[in-house]
C-alpha positions as CSV (number, residue, x, y, z in Angstrom):
1,M,14.4,7.1,14.3
2,H,13.0,9.1,11.4
3,R,9.3,9.0,10.4
4,R,10.1,7.5,7.0
5,T,12.2,4.8,8.5
6,V,9.4,3.8,10.8
7,G,7.0,3.8,7.9
8,V,9.2,1.5,5.8
9,A,9.7,-0.8,8.8
10,F,5.9,-1.2,9.2
11,I,5.5,-1.9,5.5
12,V,8.3,-4.6,5.7
13,I,6.5,-6.1,8.7
14,A,3.3,-6.1,6.7
15,A,4.9,-7.9,3.8
16,F,6.5,-10.4,6.3
17,L,3.2,-11.1,8.0
18,Y,1.4,-11.5,4.7
19,S,4.0,-14.1,3.5
20,V,4.0,-15.9,6.9
21,R,0.4,-16.9,6.3
22,Y,1.3,-18.7,3.0
23,L,4.5,-20.2,4.4
24,T,2.8,-21.6,7.4
25,A,0.1,-23.2,5.2
26,A,2.9,-24.7,3.0
27,I,4.8,-26.0,6.0
28,Y,1.6,-27.4,7.5
29,G,0.9,-29.4,4.3
30,S,4.5,-30.4,3.6
31,N,3.9,-33.9,4.8
32,L,1.1,-34.6,2.2
33,S,1.7,-36.8,-0.8
34,S,-0.6,-34.8,-3.2
35,W,-1.4,-31.1,-3.6
36,S,-4.3,-29.2,-5.0
37,S,-5.6,-25.7,-4.8
38,E,-8.6,-26.7,-2.7
39,L,-6.3,-28.5,-0.2
40,F,-4.0,-25.4,0.0
41,A,-7.1,-23.2,0.5
42,D,-8.1,-25.5,3.4
43,M,-4.7,-25.2,4.9
44,L,-5.0,-21.4,4.7
45,T,-8.2,-21.6,6.7
46,Y,-6.4,-23.7,9.3
47,V,-3.8,-21.0,9.7
48,G,-6.6,-18.4,10.2
49,S,-6.9,-14.8,9.3
50,G,-4.7,-13.4,12.1
51,P,-1.5,-12.8,10.1
52,L,-3.6,-11.3,7.3
53,V,-5.4,-8.8,9.5
54,L,-2.2,-7.9,11.3
55,S,-0.5,-7.3,7.9
56,W,-3.3,-5.0,6.8
57,I,-3.0,-3.1,10.0
58,A,0.8,-2.8,9.7
59,L,0.4,-1.6,6.1
60,I,-2.1,1.1,7.0
61,V,0.1,2.3,9.8
62,G,3.2,2.3,7.5
63,I,1.3,4.3,4.9
64,G,0.1,6.6,7.6
65,F,3.7,7.5,8.4
66,F,4.2,8.6,4.8
67,Y,0.9,10.6,4.7
68,P,2.4,14.0,5.6
69,D,5.0,13.6,2.8
70,I,2.4,12.6,0.3
71,R,0.2,15.5,1.3
72,K,3.1,18.0,0.9
73,V,3.9,16.7,-2.6
74,M,0.3,16.7,-3.7
75,K,-0.2,20.3,-2.4
76,K,2.8,21.4,-4.5
77,K,1.3,19.7,-7.5
78,F,-2.1,21.3,-7.0
79,V,-0.6,24.7,-6.7
80,T,1.3,24.2,-10.0
81,I,-1.9,23.0,-11.7
82,D,-3.8,26.0,-10.4
83,E,-1.1,28.4,-11.6
84,N,-1.0,26.7,-15.0
85,W,-4.8,26.9,-15.2
86,K,-4.8,30.6,-14.5
87,E,-2.1,31.2,-17.1
88,A,-4.1,29.2,-19.7
89,E,-7.2,31.3,-18.9
90,I,-5.3,34.5,-19.5
91,H,-4.1,33.3,-22.9
92,V,-7.6,32.2,-23.9
93,E,-9.0,35.6,-22.9
94,K,-6.3,37.4,-24.9
95,K,-7.0,35.2,-27.9
96,D,-10.8,35.9,-27.6
97,Q,-10.2,39.7,-27.5
98,N,-8.3,39.6,-30.8
C-alpha cells in the first residue's frame, strides 16, 4: 500500500469517527418527542469524547503521511521564490546604477 493511500485512509477514518459521535447522539435521542440544542448537547456528553479524540488522532496521523510530499512541494516553492528574489535584486541594482 502506498503512503498516500494510507494517509487518505486515515483521513477517511477520522471523518467517520467524527460523524459517528453525532450519529450516536442522534440515535440515542431518537425516541424523544421534542428536540432542542441543549438536549442534543447533553446527548453528546453521554456519548463522550472518545470518538472525537480518536478522530483527531487519525487526522493527525493521516496528515503525517502527507508531510513528506508537502515538504517537497514547499521546498520547490521556496527555491523558486529565492531565485525570483535574487533576480529582482539584480534588476534593482542595474536600475540604481543608471
